[in-house]
N, C-alpha and C positions, 0 to 999 in steps of 0.2 A: 575406549571412549575418552574424549578429551573435552574438558570444559572450555568454553569460549564466550566471547561477547560479540553480538551483532549490533553495530552502531549506525545510526543515520544522522547525517550532517546536512545543514543548509548554509552555504556560504562560509564553511569552516567552523560553524558553531554546532555543537552537539544538540540535536533535537530530541532524540529518543534512543533507547538501547534495550536489548533483551539478552538475558543470560541463556545460552544454548549449550547443547552437548553435541560435539562432532563425532560421527561414527564412520567406519570405513565404507559404508554403503551410501548410495545417493539419497540426499535429504532435500526436503522442501521446507522453507521457513516462511510463514505468513505473518506479516506485521501490518497493522492498519496505520501506515505512515503516509502523510501528505507533505508536500513542500520539502522533499529530501532530494539533494543533488549528488550526494556522495554516500556510499555504503561501505563499511569496513567490517571485516571479520577478524578478530584477534584471538588467537588460541592462548590458553593458559588463563590464569586468574589475574587480571589487571584491572585497575579502576577504570570505569567507563570514561572515554575521552582521552586516555593517557597513552594509547597505542597509536603509532603512526605506521601504516603499512608501507609507505614509501621509504625504503631503506631497511625495513625490519624483515627478519627471516621467518617470523611466526605469525604473519598477518597477510590478509588479502584485501586490496582496496579496489573499488569500482567507482570511477569518477564520471561526471556528466550523465548521471542516471536520469532517465525520463520515465515518469510514472503516468500512465494513461488514465484519463478520467473514466469512471465506470460507465458502461453503456446500460441504459434502461432495459429491464427484462421485457420480453414480449407480453407477458401477462400484465405488467403495469401499463404498457401502451394500449392493450386491448381494453382494460378497465377504463382508461381515460377516453378512448374512442366511444365506448358504450355510454359513458356519462354524457359526452357531448351530443351523441345521437339522441339520447333521451331528452336533453334540453331542447334540441331542435324540434323534436316531435311535439313537445309541450307547447312551444311557441306557435307551431303551425296550427295546432288545435285551437289555441286561444284566438288566433287571427281569423279562423274560419267561423268562429262564433259558437 
């Protein structure tokens, strides 16, 4: 297992980072980052923002990263629809007298 740093940049400026441990098996890292266009993974113990994967042998860089906006869950949409239906029914009853 190898210590590493997962870094997120926007326009070349470090936005956030996380200390992680790399293992030989497939891993998933979940970070709650927005407005990030570059992600870097630097192995070893280096200060955040000091590793440049372009030209380094112990790093991986991903540029032009696009992070999709979250899609509302079906339950949220169903709750909104139910509320709007209830408001429409109340208005209809009020107009009928």
